[in-house]
Backbone as XML, in Angstrom:
<?xml version="1.0"?>
<chain id="A" units="angstrom">
  <residue number="1" name="MET">
    <atom name="N" x="0.904" y="-0.834" z="-0.006"/>
    <atom name="CA" x="-0.023" y="0.051" z="-0.031"/>
    <atom name="C" x="0.926" y="1.310" z="-0.060"/>
  </residue>
  <residue number="2" name="LYS">
    <atom name="N" x="0.488" y="2.444" z="-0.747"/>
    <atom name="CA" x="1.213" y="3.532" z="-1.154"/>
    <atom name="C" x="1.027" y="4.254" z="0.310"/>
  </residue>
  <residue number="3" name="MET">
    <atom name="N" x="1.560" y="5.403" z="0.515"/>
    <atom name="CA" x="1.342" y="6.254" z="1.782"/>
    <atom name="C" x="0.290" y="7.213" z="1.196"/>
  </residue>
  <residue number="4" name="VAL">
    <atom name="N" x="-0.922" y="7.317" z="2.094"/>
    <atom name="CA" x="-1.958" y="7.910" z="2.010"/>
    <atom name="C" x="-2.505" y="8.645" z="3.350"/>
  </residue>
  <residue number="5" name="ASN">
    <atom name="N" x="-3.277" y="10.148" z="2.785"/>
    <atom name="CA" x="-3.344" y="10.760" z="3.795"/>
    <atom name="C" x="-5.211" y="10.290" z="4.292"/>
  </residue>
  <residue number="6" name="VAL">
    <atom name="N" x="-5.339" y="9.645" z="5.268"/>
    <atom name="CA" x="-6.543" y="9.169" z="5.515"/>
    <atom name="C" x="-7.857" y="10.488" z="5.549"/>
  </residue>
  <residue number="7" name="LEU">
    <atom name="N" x="-7.213" y="11.396" z="6.356"/>
    <atom name="CA" x="-7.836" y="12.360" z="6.526"/>
    <atom name="C" x="-8.721" y="13.194" z="5.019"/>
  </residue>
  <residue number="8" name="GLU">
    <atom name="N" x="-7.852" y="12.967" z="3.966"/>
    <atom name="CA" x="-8.613" y="13.251" z="2.907"/>
    <atom name="C" x="-9.780" y="12.621" z="2.380"/>
  </residue>
  <residue number="9" name="GLU">
    <atom name="N" x="-9.934" y="11.200" z="2.861"/>
    <atom name="CA" x="-10.998" y="10.395" z="2.607"/>
    <atom name="C" x="-12.287" y="10.925" z="3.890"/>
  </residue>
  <residue number="10" name="ILE">
    <atom name="N" x="-11.789" y="11.029" z="5.056"/>
    <atom name="CA" x="-12.707" y="11.117" z="5.772"/>
    <atom name="C" x="-13.363" y="12.674" z="5.676"/>
  </residue>
  <residue number="11" name="ALA">
    <atom name="N" x="-12.595" y="13.824" z="5.398"/>
    <atom name="CA" x="-13.096" y="14.886" z="4.908"/>
    <atom name="C" x="-13.909" y="14.981" z="3.972"/>
  </residue>
  <residue number="12" name="TRP">
    <atom name="N" x="-13.600" y="14.317" z="2.818"/>
    <atom name="CA" x="-14.545" y="14.232" z="1.428"/>
    <atom name="C" x="-15.928" y="13.592" z="1.733"/>
  </residue>
  <residue number="13" name="GLU">
    <atom name="N" x="-15.756" y="12.564" z="2.549"/>
    <atom name="CA" x="-17.356" y="12.134" z="3.241"/>
    <atom name="C" x="-17.984" y="13.008" z="3.765"/>
  </residue>
  <residue number="14" name="VAL">
    <atom name="N" x="-17.443" y="13.747" z="4.715"/>
    <atom name="CA" x="-18.133" y="14.584" z="5.840"/>
    <atom name="C" x="-18.717" y="15.657" z="4.778"/>
  </residue>
  <residue number="15" name="LEU">
    <atom name="N" x="-17.712" y="16.324" z="3.797"/>
    <atom name="CA" x="-18.073" y="16.915" z="2.883"/>
    <atom name="C" x="-19.286" y="16.846" z="2.094"/>
  </residue>
  <residue number="16" name="ASN">
    <atom name="N" x="-19.228" y="15.405" z="1.473"/>
    <atom name="CA" x="-20.487" y="14.986" z="0.794"/>
    <atom name="C" x="-21.703" y="14.981" z="1.728"/>
  </residue>
  <residue number="17" name="GLU">
    <atom name="N" x="-21.741" y="14.359" z="2.733"/>
    <atom name="CA" x="-22.562" y="14.138" z="3.855"/>
    <atom name="C" x="-23.458" y="15.349" z="4.179"/>
  </residue>
  <residue number="18" name="HIS">
    <atom name="N" x="-22.616" y="16.572" z="4.104"/>
    <atom name="CA" x="-23.230" y="17.647" z="4.531"/>
    <atom name="C" x="-23.499" y="18.771" z="3.508"/>
  </residue>
  <residue number="19" name="TRP">
    <atom name="N" x="-23.027" y="18.578" z="2.163"/>
    <atom name="CA" x="-23.190" y="19.592" z="1.173"/>
    <atom name="C" x="-24.422" y="20.294" z="0.966"/>
  </residue>
  <residue number="20" name="ASP">
    <atom name="N" x="-25.359" y="19.382" z="0.827"/>
    <atom name="CA" x="-26.826" y="20.068" z="0.725"/>
    <atom name="C" x="-27.286" y="20.858" z="1.876"/>
  </residue>
  <residue number="21" name="HIS">
    <atom name="N" x="-26.567" y="20.857" z="2.949"/>
    <atom name="CA" x="-27.158" y="21.589" z="4.136"/>
    <atom name="C" x="-26.399" y="22.946" z="4.273"/>
  </residue>
  <residue number="22" name="LEU">
    <atom name="N" x="-25.163" y="23.053" z="3.397"/>
    <atom name="CA" x="-24.514" y="24.342" z="3.530"/>
    <atom name="C" x="-25.070" y="25.442" z="3.035"/>
  </residue>
  <residue number="23" name="ASP">
    <atom name="N" x="-25.053" y="26.494" z="3.528"/>
    <atom name="CA" x="-25.556" y="27.618" z="3.212"/>
    <atom name="C" x="-24.543" y="28.589" z="1.937"/>
  </residue>
  <residue number="24" name="LEU">
    <atom name="N" x="-24.650" y="27.963" z="0.878"/>
    <atom name="CA" x="-23.789" y="28.473" z="-0.129"/>
    <atom name="C" x="-24.748" y="28.932" z="-1.283"/>
  </residue>
  <residue number="25" name="SER">
    <atom name="N" x="-24.220" y="30.204" z="-2.151"/>
    <atom name="CA" x="-25.416" y="30.845" z="-2.940"/>
    <atom name="C" x="-24.857" y="30.036" z="-4.172"/>
  </residue>
  <residue number="26" name="CYS">
    <atom name="N" x="-23.852" y="29.334" z="-4.512"/>
    <atom name="CA" x="-23.423" y="28.512" z="-5.535"/>
    <atom name="C" x="-22.913" y="27.215" z="-4.859"/>
  </residue>
  <residue number="27" name="LYS">
    <atom name="N" x="-23.461" y="26.266" z="-5.639"/>
    <atom name="CA" x="-22.876" y="24.720" z="-5.353"/>
    <atom name="C" x="-22.554" y="23.897" z="-6.309"/>
  </residue>
  <residue number="28" name="CYS">
    <atom name="N" x="-21.813" y="24.702" z="-7.254"/>
    <atom name="CA" x="-21.197" y="24.026" z="-8.397"/>
    <atom name="C" x="-19.771" y="23.377" z="-8.126"/>
  </residue>
  <residue number="29" name="GLU">
    <atom name="N" x="-19.433" y="22.647" z="-8.662"/>
    <atom name="CA" x="-18.072" y="21.802" z="-8.518"/>
    <atom name="C" x="-16.976" y="22.426" z="-8.098"/>
  </residue>
  <residue number="30" name="GLN">
    <atom name="N" x="-16.994" y="23.363" z="-8.700"/>
    <atom name="CA" x="-15.614" y="24.302" z="-8.309"/>
    <atom name="C" x="-15.743" y="25.095" z="-7.037"/>
  </residue>
  <residue number="31" name="CYS">
    <atom name="N" x="-16.545" y="25.234" z="-6.400"/>
    <atom name="CA" x="-16.939" y="26.001" z="-5.257"/>
    <atom name="C" x="-16.887" y="24.683" z="-4.050"/>
  </residue>
  <residue number="32" name="LYS">
    <atom name="N" x="-17.481" y="23.367" z="-4.485"/>
    <atom name="CA" x="-17.257" y="22.243" z="-3.711"/>
    <atom name="C" x="-15.666" y="21.887" z="-3.560"/>
  </residue>
  <residue number="33" name="GLY">
    <atom name="N" x="-14.982" y="22.026" z="-4.684"/>
    <atom name="CA" x="-13.504" y="21.616" z="-4.308"/>
    <atom name="C" x="-12.815" y="23.014" z="-3.704"/>
  </residue>
  <residue number="34" name="ASP">
    <atom name="N" x="-13.262" y="24.016" z="-3.707"/>
    <atom name="CA" x="-12.548" y="25.283" z="-3.034"/>
    <atom name="C" x="-12.785" y="24.754" z="-1.331"/>
  </residue>
  <residue number="35" name="VAL">
    <atom name="N" x="-14.002" y="24.414" z="-1.115"/>
    <atom name="CA" x="-14.420" y="24.310" z="0.214"/>
    <atom name="C" x="-13.437" y="22.928" z="0.540"/>
  </residue>
  <residue number="36" name="TYR">
    <atom name="N" x="-13.493" y="21.976" z="-0.333"/>
    <atom name="CA" x="-12.761" y="20.701" z="0.374"/>
    <atom name="C" x="-11.192" y="21.279" z="0.338"/>
  </residue>
  <residue number="37" name="ALA">
    <atom name="N" x="-10.535" y="21.806" z="-0.490"/>
    <atom name="CA" x="-9.196" y="22.420" z="-0.473"/>
    <atom name="C" x="-8.975" y="23.321" z="0.883"/>
  </residue>
  <residue number="38" name="LEU">
    <atom name="N" x="-9.891" y="24.266" z="1.301"/>
    <atom name="CA" x="-9.551" y="24.948" z="2.322"/>
    <atom name="C" x="-9.993" y="24.247" z="3.755"/>
  </residue>
  <residue number="39" name="MET">
    <atom name="N" x="-10.713" y="23.261" z="3.612"/>
    <atom name="CA" x="-10.570" y="22.195" z="4.893"/>
    <atom name="C" x="-9.526" y="21.412" z="4.860"/>
  </residue>
  <residue number="40" name="MET">
    <atom name="N" x="-8.826" y="20.905" z="3.966"/>
    <atom name="CA" x="-7.521" y="20.434" z="3.821"/>
    <atom name="C" x="-6.495" y="20.923" z="4.404"/>
  </residue>
  <residue number="41" name="ASN">
    <atom name="N" x="-6.696" y="22.187" z="3.772"/>
    <atom name="CA" x="-5.291" y="23.077" z="4.136"/>
    <atom name="C" x="-5.406" y="23.616" z="5.721"/>
  </residue>
  <residue number="42" name="ALA">
    <atom name="N" x="-6.391" y="23.605" z="6.307"/>
    <atom name="CA" x="-6.563" y="23.475" z="7.839"/>
    <atom name="C" x="-6.493" y="22.548" z="8.565"/>
  </residue>
  <residue number="43" name="LEU">
    <atom name="N" x="-6.727" y="21.331" z="8.339"/>
    <atom name="CA" x="-6.533" y="19.996" z="8.866"/>
    <atom name="C" x="-5.276" y="19.324" z="9.035"/>
  </residue>
  <residue number="44" name="PRO">
    <atom name="N" x="-4.762" y="18.793" z="9.978"/>
    <atom name="CA" x="-3.544" y="18.171" z="10.235"/>
    <atom name="C" x="-3.664" y="16.628" z="9.384"/>
  </residue>
  <residue number="45" name="PRO">
    <atom name="N" x="-2.795" y="16.661" z="8.477"/>
    <atom name="CA" x="-2.716" y="15.246" z="7.661"/>
    <atom name="C" x="-2.353" y="13.982" z="8.710"/>
  </residue>
  <residue number="46" name="ARG">
    <atom name="N" x="-3.188" y="12.929" z="8.118"/>
    <atom name="CA" x="-2.914" y="11.858" z="8.822"/>
    <atom name="C" x="-2.590" y="10.756" z="7.964"/>
  </residue>
  <residue number="47" name="TYR">
    <atom name="N" x="-1.393" y="10.639" z="7.851"/>
    <atom name="CA" x="-0.779" y="9.697" z="6.755"/>
    <atom name="C" x="-0.643" y="8.364" z="7.422"/>
  </residue>
  <residue number="48" name="VAL">
    <atom name="N" x="-0.716" y="7.213" z="6.384"/>
    <atom name="CA" x="-0.708" y="5.824" z="6.557"/>
    <atom name="C" x="-0.164" y="5.161" z="5.661"/>
  </residue>
  <residue number="49" name="THR">
    <atom name="N" x="0.663" y="3.902" z="5.829"/>
    <atom name="CA" x="0.880" y="3.146" z="4.926"/>
    <atom name="C" x="0.579" y="1.651" z="4.860"/>
  </residue>
  <residue number="50" name="THR">
    <atom name="N" x="-0.437" y="1.590" z="5.739"/>
    <atom name="CA" x="-1.091" y="0.119" z="5.843"/>
    <atom name="C" x="-2.629" y="0.247" z="5.939"/>
  </residue>
  <residue number="51" name="ASP">
    <atom name="N" x="-3.272" y="-0.916" z="5.669"/>
    <atom name="CA" x="-4.799" y="-0.709" z="6.190"/>
    <atom name="C" x="-4.929" y="-0.765" z="7.440"/>
  </residue>
  <residue number="52" name="ALA">
    <atom name="N" x="-4.071" y="-1.456" z="8.218"/>
    <atom name="CA" x="-4.456" y="-1.258" z="9.594"/>
    <atom name="C" x="-4.286" y="-0.022" z="10.047"/>
  </residue>
  <residue number="53" name="GLY">
    <atom name="N" x="-3.458" y="1.025" z="9.891"/>
    <atom name="CA" x="-3.345" y="2.224" z="10.114"/>
    <atom name="C" x="-4.802" y="2.909" z="9.534"/>
  </residue>
  <residue number="54" name="ARG">
    <atom name="N" x="-5.003" y="2.884" z="8.343"/>
    <atom name="CA" x="-6.368" y="3.338" z="7.991"/>
    <atom name="C" x="-7.371" y="2.954" z="8.794"/>
  </residue>
  <residue number="55" name="VAL">
    <atom name="N" x="-7.515" y="1.782" z="9.447"/>
    <atom name="CA" x="-8.469" y="1.562" z="10.132"/>
    <atom name="C" x="-8.502" y="2.257" z="11.453"/>
  </residue>
  <residue number="56" name="PHE">
    <atom name="N" x="-7.316" y="2.275" z="11.714"/>
    <atom name="CA" x="-7.008" y="2.987" z="13.312"/>
    <atom name="C" x="-7.465" y="4.661" z="13.182"/>
  </residue>
  <residue number="57" name="ILE">
    <atom name="N" x="-7.132" y="5.058" z="11.952"/>
    <atom name="CA" x="-7.322" y="6.718" z="11.698"/>
    <atom name="C" x="-9.017" y="6.836" z="11.614"/>
  </residue>
  <residue number="58" name="LYS">
    <atom name="N" x="-9.546" y="5.913" z="11.092"/>
    <atom name="CA" x="-10.942" y="6.014" z="10.869"/>
    <atom name="C" x="-11.846" y="5.767" z="11.813"/>
  </residue>
  <residue number="59" name="VAL">
    <atom name="N" x="-11.271" y="4.909" z="12.746"/>
    <atom name="CA" x="-12.168" y="4.768" z="14.273"/>
    <atom name="C" x="-11.747" y="5.898" z="15.078"/>
  </residue>
  <residue number="60" name="GLU">
    <atom name="N" x="-10.418" y="6.428" z="15.155"/>
    <atom name="CA" x="-10.463" y="7.600" z="15.935"/>
    <atom name="C" x="-11.325" y="8.843" z="15.520"/>
  </residue>
  <residue number="61" name="PHE">
    <atom name="N" x="-11.728" y="8.909" z="14.246"/>
    <atom name="CA" x="-12.479" y="9.931" z="13.919"/>
    <atom name="C" x="-14.176" y="9.491" z="13.875"/>
  </residue>
  <residue number="62" name="MET">
    <atom name="N" x="-14.311" y="8.311" z="14.934"/>
    <atom name="CA" x="-15.513" y="8.042" z="15.202"/>
    <atom name="C" x="-15.920" y="8.864" z="16.428"/>
  </residue>
  <residue number="63" name="ASN">
    <atom name="N" x="-14.620" y="9.143" z="16.968"/>
    <atom name="CA" x="-14.846" y="9.871" z="18.416"/>
    <atom name="C" x="-15.287" y="11.225" z="18.148"/>
  </residue>
  <residue number="64" name="GLU">
    <atom name="N" x="-16.323" y="11.693" z="19.008"/>
    <atom name="CA" x="-17.038" y="12.846" z="18.643"/>
    <atom name="C" x="-16.210" y="14.146" z="18.245"/>
  </residue>
  <residue number="65" name="GLN">
    <atom name="N" x="-15.201" y="14.418" z="19.257"/>
    <atom name="CA" x="-14.183" y="15.491" z="19.218"/>
    <atom name="C" x="-13.457" y="15.605" z="17.770"/>
  </residue>
  <residue number="66" name="SER">
    <atom name="N" x="-12.825" y="14.494" z="17.554"/>
    <atom name="CA" x="-12.142" y="14.491" z="16.097"/>
    <atom name="C" x="-13.328" y="15.125" z="15.145"/>
  </residue>
  <residue number="67" name="LEU">
    <atom name="N" x="-14.250" y="14.371" z="15.015"/>
    <atom name="CA" x="-15.158" y="14.570" z="13.947"/>
    <atom name="C" x="-15.720" y="15.839" z="14.132"/>
  </residue>
  <residue number="68" name="THR">
    <atom name="N" x="-16.013" y="16.715" z="15.188"/>
    <atom name="CA" x="-16.456" y="17.866" z="15.542"/>
    <atom name="C" x="-15.192" y="18.945" z="15.142"/>
  </residue>
  <residue number="69" name="ASN">
    <atom name="N" x="-14.010" y="18.663" z="14.814"/>
    <atom name="CA" x="-12.719" y="19.197" z="14.470"/>
    <atom name="C" x="-13.119" y="19.502" z="12.690"/>
  </residue>
  <residue number="70" name="VAL">
    <atom name="N" x="-13.410" y="18.253" z="12.294"/>
    <atom name="CA" x="-13.864" y="18.196" z="10.871"/>
    <atom name="C" x="-14.707" y="19.079" z="10.601"/>
  </residue>
  <residue number="71" name="LEU">
    <atom name="N" x="-15.994" y="19.078" z="11.334"/>
    <atom name="CA" x="-16.979" y="19.889" z="10.760"/>
    <atom name="C" x="-16.943" y="21.298" z="11.061"/>
  </residue>
  <residue number="72" name="CYS">
    <atom name="N" x="-16.013" y="21.560" z="11.957"/>
    <atom name="CA" x="-15.604" y="22.907" z="12.257"/>
    <atom name="C" x="-14.839" y="23.627" z="11.195"/>
  </residue>
  <residue number="73" name="GLN">
    <atom name="N" x="-13.948" y="22.714" z="10.934"/>
    <atom name="CA" x="-13.473" y="23.206" z="9.449"/>
    <atom name="C" x="-14.396" y="23.486" z="8.088"/>
  </residue>
  <residue number="74" name="LEU">
    <atom name="N" x="-15.137" y="22.494" z="8.001"/>
    <atom name="CA" x="-15.955" y="22.342" z="7.061"/>
    <atom name="C" x="-16.827" y="23.803" z="6.862"/>
  </residue>
  <residue number="75" name="ALA">
    <atom name="N" x="-17.427" y="24.321" z="8.224"/>
    <atom name="CA" x="-18.105" y="25.471" z="8.430"/>
    <atom name="C" x="-17.536" y="26.697" z="7.980"/>
  </residue>
  <residue number="76" name="LYS">
    <atom name="N" x="-15.915" y="26.710" z="8.605"/>
    <atom name="CA" x="-15.259" y="27.722" z="8.322"/>
    <atom name="C" x="-14.996" y="28.053" z="6.640"/>
  </residue>
  <residue number="77" name="ALA">
    <atom name="N" x="-14.811" y="26.663" z="6.100"/>
    <atom name="CA" x="-14.364" y="26.780" z="4.625"/>
    <atom name="C" x="-15.594" y="27.047" z="3.741"/>
  </residue>
  <residue number="78" name="ALA">
    <atom name="N" x="-16.531" y="26.798" z="4.000"/>
    <atom name="CA" x="-17.724" y="27.019" z="3.446"/>
    <atom name="C" x="-18.125" y="28.619" z="3.709"/>
  </residue>
  <residue number="79" name="GLU">
    <atom name="N" x="-17.812" y="29.109" z="5.003"/>
    <atom name="CA" x="-18.189" y="30.453" z="5.125"/>
    <atom name="C" x="-17.303" y="31.280" z="4.190"/>
  </residue>
  <residue number="80" name="VAL">
    <atom name="N" x="-15.718" y="30.864" z="4.170"/>
    <atom name="CA" x="-15.048" y="31.722" z="3.147"/>
    <atom name="C" x="-15.381" y="31.500" z="1.556"/>
  </residue>
  <residue number="81" name="VAL">
    <atom name="N" x="-15.811" y="30.419" z="1.295"/>
    <atom name="CA" x="-16.375" y="30.186" z="-0.384"/>
    <atom name="C" x="-17.648" y="30.998" z="-0.481"/>
  </residue>
  <residue number="82" name="ALA">
    <atom name="N" x="-18.524" y="31.154" z="0.455"/>
    <atom name="CA" x="-19.855" y="31.807" z="0.513"/>
    <atom name="C" x="-19.590" y="33.057" z="0.136"/>
  </residue>
  <residue number="83" name="VAL">
    <atom name="N" x="-18.509" y="33.741" z="0.984"/>
    <atom name="CA" x="-18.721" y="35.228" z="0.781"/>
    <atom name="C" x="-17.547" y="35.639" z="-0.204"/>
  </residue>
  <residue number="84" name="LYS">
    <atom name="N" x="-16.655" y="34.731" z="-0.704"/>
    <atom name="CA" x="-15.921" y="35.009" z="-1.791"/>
    <atom name="C" x="-15.463" y="33.915" z="-2.625"/>
  </residue>
  <residue number="85" name="PRO">
    <atom name="N" x="-16.364" y="33.656" z="-3.536"/>
    <atom name="CA" x="-16.205" y="32.332" z="-4.729"/>
    <atom name="C" x="-15.223" y="32.651" z="-5.556"/>
  </residue>
  <residue number="86" name="SER">
    <atom name="N" x="-14.542" y="31.456" z="-5.971"/>
    <atom name="CA" x="-13.432" y="31.858" z="-6.816"/>
    <atom name="C" x="-14.013" y="31.935" z="-8.385"/>
  </residue>
  <residue number="87" name="HIS">
    <atom name="N" x="-14.968" y="32.192" z="-8.427"/>
    <atom name="CA" x="-15.800" y="32.261" z="-9.872"/>
    <atom name="C" x="-16.683" y="33.494" z="-9.501"/>
  </residue>
  <residue number="88" name="PRO">
    <atom name="N" x="-17.334" y="34.445" z="-10.855"/>
    <atom name="CA" x="-18.320" y="35.245" z="-10.555"/>
    <atom name="C" x="-19.688" y="34.355" z="-10.624"/>
  </residue>
  <residue number="89" name="LEU">
    <atom name="N" x="-20.515" y="35.035" z="-9.669"/>
    <atom name="CA" x="-21.970" y="34.132" z="-9.531"/>
    <atom name="C" x="-22.770" y="34.589" z="-10.743"/>
  </residue>
  <residue number="90" name="PRO">
    <atom name="N" x="-23.853" y="33.834" z="-11.012"/>
    <atom name="CA" x="-24.654" y="34.427" z="-12.087"/>
    <atom name="C" x="-25.581" y="35.066" z="-11.526"/>
  </residue>
  <residue number="91" name="LYS">
    <atom name="N" x="-26.005" y="36.208" z="-12.489"/>
    <atom name="CA" x="-26.919" y="37.319" z="-11.838"/>
    <atom name="C" x="-28.060" y="36.578" z="-11.716"/>
  </residue>
  <residue number="92" name="PRO">
    <atom name="N" x="-28.942" y="36.726" z="-10.508"/>
    <atom name="CA" x="-30.314" y="36.198" z="-10.437"/>
    <atom name="C" x="-31.143" y="36.722" z="-11.445"/>
  </residue>
  <residue number="93" name="ASP">
    <atom name="N" x="-32.290" y="35.669" z="-11.898"/>
    <atom name="CA" x="-33.127" y="36.324" z="-12.962"/>
    <atom name="C" x="-34.246" y="37.245" z="-12.268"/>
  </residue>
  <residue number="94" name="VAL">
    <atom name="N" x="-34.338" y="38.162" z="-13.005"/>
    <atom name="CA" x="-34.920" y="39.484" z="-12.459"/>
    <atom name="C" x="-36.047" y="39.370" z="-13.343"/>
  </residue>
  <residue number="95" name="PRO">
    <atom name="N" x="-37.336" y="39.183" z="-13.219"/>
    <atom name="CA" x="-38.758" y="39.165" z="-13.896"/>
    <atom name="C" x="-38.911" y="40.697" z="-14.395"/>
  </residue>
  <residue number="96" name="ALA">
    <atom name="N" x="-39.322" y="40.637" z="-15.635"/>
    <atom name="CA" x="-39.505" y="41.900" z="-16.292"/>
    <atom name="C" x="-40.540" y="42.571" z="-15.764"/>
  </residue>
  <residue number="97" name="VAL">
    <atom name="N" x="-40.412" y="44.153" z="-15.683"/>
    <atom name="CA" x="-41.617" y="44.637" z="-15.413"/>
    <atom name="C" x="-42.712" y="44.969" z="-16.461"/>
  </residue>
  <residue number="98" name="ALA">
    <atom name="N" x="-43.856" y="44.896" z="-16.252"/>
    <atom name="CA" x="-44.868" y="45.200" z="-17.352"/>
    <atom name="C" x="-45.405" y="46.621" z="-17.102"/>
  </residue>
  <residue number="99" name="GLU">
    <atom name="N" x="-45.075" y="47.210" z="-18.414"/>
    <atom name="CA" x="-45.366" y="48.517" z="-18.652"/>
    <atom name="C" x="-46.975" y="48.938" z="-19.009"/>
  </residue>
</chain>
């Protein structure tokens, strides 16, 4: 097994589980990727080289505090992307005014 950061898997699972509940004006793949990247930059890596190590880290993140840390970073990252997305947002459709 090659070296992997198990937190990448955990963060991606948490992001996908909570994506529909985040208050973002844009839910495109670019914004999702930006949220994920910000999360990963804020979380400490958890590298392993064995399947046993992967299981150990995943069990650790069943702990409420460890999961809370990931959720906290998700909320912070989503807030950053909501305020300043990396692309222009489409203008909302404005209904025509009847004259």
